[in-house]
C-alpha positions in Angstrom: -50.0 4.4 -14.0 -48.6 1.9 -16.5 -45.0 2.2 -17.9 -44.4 3.6 -21.3 -43.9 1.0 -24.1 -42.2 1.2 -27.5 -41.8 -1.1 -30.5 -38.1 -1.6 -30.8 -35.8 -2.6 -33.7 -32.9 -4.7 -32.5 -29.5 -4.1 -34.4 -26.1 -5.8 -34.1 -24.0 -3.1 -35.7 -25.3 -2.9 -39.3 -27.2 -6.3 -39.0 -30.9 -6.3 -38.1 -31.6 -9.0 -35.5 -35.3 -8.4 -35.0 -37.7 -5.8 -36.6 -40.3 -5.3 -33.9 -40.3 -6.2 -30.2 -42.5 -4.4 -27.7 -40.7 -3.5 -24.6 -41.3 -1.2 -21.6 -39.0 1.9 -21.4 -36.5 1.8 -18.5 -34.4 4.6 -17.1 -30.6 4.0 -17.3 -28.1 5.3 -14.7 -27.2 8.2 -16.9 -30.8 9.4 -17.1 -31.6 8.3 -20.7 -34.1 5.7 -21.9 -33.2 2.1 -22.4 -34.9 -1.3 -23.0 -34.0 -4.8 -21.9 -32.9 -7.5 -24.4 -31.1 -10.8 -23.9 -30.5 -10.2 -20.1 -29.1 -6.6 -20.4 -30.4 -3.0 -20.9 -29.3 -1.1 -24.0 -29.7 2.7 -24.7 -32.7 3.6 -26.8 -32.0 5.7 -30.0 -34.4 8.3 -31.4 -35.5 5.9 -34.2 -36.7 3.4 -31.5 -33.7 1.0 -32.1 -31.0 -0.5 -29.9 -27.6 -1.7 -30.9 -26.5 -4.8 -28.9 -22.9 -4.3 -30.0 -22.7 -1.2 -27.9 -22.2 -0.9 -24.1 -25.0 -2.1 -21.8 -26.1 -2.1 -18.1 -27.2 -4.8 -15.8 -30.9 -5.1 -15.4 -30.6 -4.7 -11.6 -29.1 -1.2 -12.2 -32.0 -0.1 -14.4 -35.0 -0.9 -12.1 -36.9 2.4 -12.8 -39.5 2.6 -15.6 -40.8 5.7 -17.6 -44.4 6.4 -17.0 -46.9 6.4 -19.9 -47.5 9.8 -21.4 -44.0 11.1 -20.4 -41.6 12.4 -23.1 -38.9 9.7 -23.8 -35.3 10.9 -23.0 -33.6 9.2 -26.0 -29.9 8.4 -25.6 -27.6 10.7 -27.7 -25.8 9.1 -30.6 -22.0 9.4 -31.3 -22.7 12.1 -33.9 -24.5 14.5 -31.5 -22.8 13.8 -28.2 -20.4 16.8 -27.9 -21.4 19.2 -30.7 -25.1 19.7 -29.9 -24.3 20.1 -26.2 -21.9 22.9 -27.0 -24.2 24.4 -29.6 -27.1 24.6 -27.1 -24.9 26.1 -24.4 -25.7 29.8 -23.6 -24.8 29.9 -19.9 -22.3 32.1 -18.1 -18.7 31.0 -17.5 -15.3 32.2 -16.5 -11.8 30.9 -15.9 -10.0 31.2 -12.5 -6.3 30.7 -12.1 -4.5 30.1 -8.8 -1.5 28.2 -7.5 -3.3 24.9 -8.1 -3.9 25.5 -11.8 -6.8 26.7 -14.1 -10.5 26.2 -13.2 -13.4 26.6 -15.6 -16.7 27.5 -13.7 -20.0 27.6 -15.7 -23.8 27.3 -15.5 -25.5 24.5 -17.4 -27.9 21.5 -16.9 -26.1 18.3 -16.0 -26.5 16.7 -19.5 -25.1 19.9 -21.2 -22.3 20.0 -18.6 -21.3 16.4 -19.6 -21.1 17.5 -23.2 -19.1 20.6 -22.4 -16.5 18.5 -20.5 -16.3 16.1 -23.4 -15.9 19.1 -25.8 -13.0 20.5 -23.6 -11.3 17.1 -23.8 -11.8 16.9 -27.6 -10.3 20.4 -27.9 -7.1 19.2 -26.2 -7.9 20.7 -22.7 -7.5 17.7 -20.5 -9.9 17.8 -17.5 -8.4 16.4 -14.3 -11.7 16.6 -12.3 -15.1 18.2 -12.6 -18.0 18.4 -10.1 -20.7 20.6 -8.6 -19.3 24.0 -7.5 -20.0 24.9 -3.8 -18.1 28.2 -3.4 -18.3 31.7 -5.0 -15.9 32.4 -7.9 -13.5 35.3 -8.0 -16.2 37.5 -9.4 -18.4 36.8 -6.4 -21.0 34.7 -8.3 -22.0 31.1 -7.6 -21.8 28.8 -10.6 -23.3 25.3 -11.1 -20.1 23.4 -12.1 -16.3 23.6 -12.0 -13.7 21.7 -14.1 -10.1 21.6 -13.1 -7.8 21.6 -16.2 -4.3 20.0 -16.6 -3.4 22.9 -18.9 0.0 24.4 -18.0 -0.1 27.6 -20.1 -0.9 31.1 -19.1 -4.3 32.4 -17.9 -4.9 34.3 -21.2 -4.1 31.2 -23.3 -6.5 29.1 -21.2 -9.3 31.7 -21.6 -8.7 31.8 -25.3 -8.9 28.0 -25.6 -12.0 27.7 -23.4 -13.7 30.5 -25.4 -13.0 28.5 -28.6 -15.1 25.6 -27.1 -17.8 27.5 -25.2 -18.2 30.5 -27.6 -16.8 29.4 -31.0 -18.3 32.4 -32.9 -16.8 34.9 -30.5 -13.4 33.0 -30.6 -13.3 33.1 -34.4 -13.2 36.9 -34.3 -10.3 36.9 -31.8 -6.7 35.7 -31.8 -6.0 32.1 -33.0 -6.4 29.3 -30.4 -3.2 27.9 -28.9 -3.2 24.1 -29.0 -1.5 22.7 -25.9 1.2 20.1 -26.3 1.4 17.2 -23.8 4.6 17.9 -21.9 6.9 15.3 -20.3 6.0 16.8 -16.9 2.3 15.9 -17.4 3.2 12.4 -18.5 5.4 11.9 -15.5 2.7 13.3 -13.2 0.3 10.6 -14.6 3.0 7.9 -14.1 3.6 9.1 -10.5 -0.1 9.0 -9.8 -0.3 5.4 -11.1 2.7 4.3 -9.0 1.2 5.9 -5.9 -2.0 4.0 -6.5 0.0 0.8 -6.9 1.8 1.5 -3.6 -1.6 1.9 -1.9 -2.8 -1.4 -3.3 0.3 -3.2 -2.2 0.2 -1.7 1.2 -3.4 -2.8 1.7 -2.5 -6.3 0.6 0.5 -6.3 2.9 -1.6 -5.2 5.8 -4.1 -8.0 5.1 -1.3 -10.6 4.9 0.1 -9.3 8.2 -3.3 -9.7 9.9 -3.6 -13.2 8.5 -0.2 -14.1 9.7 -1.0 -12.8 13.2 -4.2 -14.9 13.2 -2.3 -18.0 12.1 0.3 -17.5 14.8 -2.5 -17.2 17.4 -4.2 -20.4 16.1 -0.8 -22.2 16.2 -0.2 -21.1 19.8 -3.7 -22.3 20.8 -3.1 -25.6 19.0 0.2 -26.1 20.8 -1.5 -25.4 24.2 -4.2 -28.0 23.3 -1.4 -30.4 22.3 0.3 -29.9 25.7 -3.0 -30.6 27.5 -3.6 -33.8 25.5 0.0 -34.9 26.2 -0.6 -34.5 29.9 -3.8 -36.5 29.6 -2.0 -39.2 27.6 0.7 -39.4 30.3 -2.0 -39.8 33.0 -3.8 -42.4 31.0 -0.6 -44.4 30.5 0.2 -44.2 34.2 -3.3 -45.4 35.0 -2.9 -48.3 32.6 0.4 -49.4 34.3 -1.3 -49.1 37.8 -4.2 -51.2 36.6 -1.9 -53.8 35.1 -0.1 -54.0 38.5 -3.4 -54.4 40.3 -4.5 -57.1 37.8 -1.3 -59.1 38.4 -1.8 -58.9 42.2 -5.5 -60.0 41.9 -4.6 -63.0 39.7 -2.4 -64.3 42.5 -5.5 -65.2 44.6 -8.8 -66.7 43.5 -10.6 -65.3 46.5 -10.8 -61.8 45.0 -12.7 -62.6 41.8 -15.0 -59.6 42.1 -12.0 -57.3 42.5 -10.4 -58.9 39.5 -13.5 -58.3 37.3 -13.6 -54.7 38.5 -9.9 -54.3 37.6 -10.5 -55.8 34.1 -13.4 -53.4 33.6 -11.1 -50.5 34.6 -8.4 -51.7 32.3 -10.8 -51.8 29.4 -12.0 -48.2 30.2 -8.4 -47.1 30.5 -7.5 -48.6 27.1 -10.4 -46.9 25.5 -9.3 -43.6 27.0 -5.8 -44.2 25.8 -7.1 -44.9 22.2 -9.1 -41.7 22.3 -6.1 -39.7 23.6 -3.9 -41.2 20.8 -6.5 -40.3 18.1 -6.9 -36.7 19.5 -3.1 -36.3 19.6 -2.8 -37.5 16.0 -5.5 -35.0 14.9 -3.8 -32.1 16.7 -0.4 -33.1 15.2 -2.0 -33.0 11.7 -3.7 -29.7 12.4 -0.4 -28.3 13.7 1.3 -29.4 10.5 -1.3 -27.6 8.4 -1.1 -24.5 10.4 2.7 -24.4 10.2 2.4 -24.8 6.4 -0.1 -21.9 6.2 2.0 -19.8 8.4 5.1 -20.5 6.3 3.2 -19.7 3.1 1.8 -16.5 4.6 5.3 -15.4 5.7 6.5 -16.1 2.1 3.7 -14.1 0.6 4.4 -11.2 3.1 8.0 -11.3 2.1 7.1 -11.2 -1.6 4.7 -8.3 -1.1 7.4 -6.4 0.9 9.9 -7.0 -1.9 7.2 -5.8 -4.5 6.5 -2.7 -2.3 10.2 -1.9 -2.0 10.5 -2.3 -5.8 7.6 0.1 -6.6 9.0 2.6 -4.0 12.4 2.3 -5.7 10.7 2.9 -9.1 8.9 5.9 -7.7 12.2 7.3 -6.3 13.8 6.7 -9.6 11.0 8.5 -11.4 11.5 11.4 -9.0 15.3 11.4 -9.6 14.7 11.3 -13.4 12.4 14.3 -13.1 15.0 16.2 -11.1 17.6 15.3 -13.7 15.2 16.4 -16.5 14.7 19.7 -14.8 18.4 20.3 -14.4 18.9 19.2 -18.1 16.1 21.6 -19.2 17.9 24.5 -17.4 21.1 23.7 -19.3 19.1 23.2 -22.5 20.0 19.5 -22.9 17.3 17.4 -24.5 16.0 14.5 -22.2 16.8 10.9 -23.2 15.0 7.6 -22.9 11.4 8.6 -23.4 8.4 6.2 -22.8 10.5 3.2 -24.0 13.2 3.9 -21.5 10.7 4.4 -18.7 9.0 1.1 -19.5 12.3 -0.7 -19.7 13.2 0.6 -16.2 9.8 -0.2 -14.6 9.3 -3.6 -16.1 12.7 -5.2 -16.1 11.5 -8.7 -17.1 9.0 -7.7 -19.8 10.0 -7.4 -23.5 7.3 -5.5 -25.5 7.0 -6.9 -29.1 5.4 -5.5 -32.3 3.7 -2.2 -31.6 2.8 -2.8 -28.0 4.2 0.5 -26.6 2.3 2.6 -29.2 -0.9 0.7 -28.4 -0.4 1.2 -24.7 0.1 5.0 -25.3 -3.3 5.1 -27.1 -5.1 3.9 -24.0 -7.2 6.8 -22.5 -7.1 5.1 -19.1 -4.1 2.6 -19.0 -4.3 2.0 -15.2 -5.9 -1.5 -15.5 -3.3 -2.5 -18.2 -0.3 -1.2 -16.2 -1.6 -3.1 -13.1 -1.7 -6.4 -15.1 1.8 -5.6 -16.5 3.1 -5.1 -12.9 1.6 -8.5 -11.9 3.3 -10.2 -14.9 6.6 -8.5 -14.1 6.3 -9.9 -10.5 6.0 -13.5 -12.0 2.2 -14.0 -11.5 0.3 -16.1 -14.1 -2.8 -14.4 -15.4 -5.5 -15.1 -18.0 -5.9 -18.4 -19.9 -4.0 -20.3 -22.5 -4.3 -18.9 -26.0 -6.1 -21.4 -28.2 -4.0 -22.6 -31.2 -0.8 -20.9 -30.0 1.3 -23.0 -27.7 3.1 -21.3 -24.8 1.1 -18.0 -25.2 -1.6 -16.8 -22.7 -4.3 -14.2 -23.1 -5.5 -11.6 -20.5 -8.9 -10.2 -21.8 -11.4 -7.5 -20.9 -8.9 -4.9 -19.9 -10.3 -1.4 -19.5 -9.0 1.1 -22.1 -11.0 4.3 -21.4 -11.7 4.6 -25.1 -15.3 5.2 -26.0 -16.7 2.1 -27.8 -13.8 -0.1 -26.8 -13.9 0.2 -23.0 -13.1 -3.4 -22.2 -11.5 -4.4 -25.5 -7.9 -4.3 -24.3 -5.9 -7.5 -24.6 -2.5 -8.6 -23.3 -0.8 -11.6 -24.9 2.3 -12.9 -23.1 4.7 -15.9 -23.3 7.3 -16.7 -20.6 10.7 -17.1 -22.3 13.5 -17.9 -19.7 14.2 -14.9 -17.5 12.0 -12.6 -19.6 8.4 -12.4 -20.7 7.3 -11.6 -24.3 4.4 -9.1 -24.1 2.0 -7.9 -26.8 -0.5 -5.2 -25.9 -3.5 -5.0 -28.3 -6.9 -3.4 -28.7 -9.4 -5.8 -30.2 -11.5 -4.4 -33.1 -13.3 -7.6 -34.2 -12.8 -11.4 -34.3 -11.2 -11.3 -37.7 -8.7 -8.6 -36.9 -7.9 -10.4 -33.6 -7.1 -13.7 -35.5 -4.7 -11.8 -37.7 -2.9 -10.4 -34.7 -2.6 -13.9 -33.1 -1.2 -15.2 -36.4 1.5 -12.5 -36.3 2.5 -13.7 -32.8 3.2 -17.2 -34.2 6.3 -15.8 -36.0 7.9 -14.7 -32.7 
């Protein structure tokens, strides 16, 4: 059976690129319809249009086609992503609370489940993890999905907030919904998770460098053994050359042994060729030993650097733990905590100086792990990105994941080494014109 086809209108934001292009309908990894254009696959809207300014997939990831005569699963728009999914929800749900936290278990199709999770996030209930449920709930029933919440309030408060999302009409007739406030403990938990991830990455890199150093040492030992063998062969060749010379001198004293003389000359020529070969091999081994020694020294230096970085991150983690213990003691004595996010960043990144509104921008990242990883590398002295055109001394690190819908890879880090410190500007690109204005503001620093 042939694939379903549609006549597509190509948009670039509000600009119409092409009015009518016939394309077969592909299935994207999230189960919705999409069409290929300019080497990528874009989601297909209900009006048979695609917006090439939005996120796309690789063609290799969308190799399935929708058969002709099948209903087209159009991709949801921004306006109906969360609201309609909740409005269509009529399944059973409940909230469980144990020593690990609050869990919402519910029955729903997968697409509706995605919308419900987004609705919980939008309502201020941060979802730490959600997946298929494989065990019975406290009421003895099996549910399709579970979602673990970061909410730290009571069970009743959690139930009231979930009811406001899943059953808004029922919640409107009950007590007002309590909106959670992001506590410092939650923020510190997120920072600790990031630091633990950084430690795992550094430990993996350190293990790889250790293996590489061991391999280089083994190759160096093998080369030294080969050098010793070639040195012995060279000594034997030189001894043979001296013996041949002595025989040649003895043969020249008599003309009756011409044949023996010619044989000795031939042996001398062979010996000299062997000596040249041994000398060439010895020079090659010496050069190889020099390269291997340099590689081993560089690997040892990198291992030392990684160990220092690991100790630094571990010290930062211990410091965060100590600060949390101090915060708890201060809370018990009703003393307000000091420092905040600015103080924390000043401790973690000793060489970085954040300029303009970088800290506020970094706090707006939904998923700042990628940006923090780049900042750790800059704080360790690594050079990232490329030179910023038109602004001497500044460099740009582009395509940093933000976790923000519609701006997933629009994060930017501009930095400039300045003596023992590094000036850093964290920015989320909106468009080319706005980015140029931001770069012009950097010129005044």
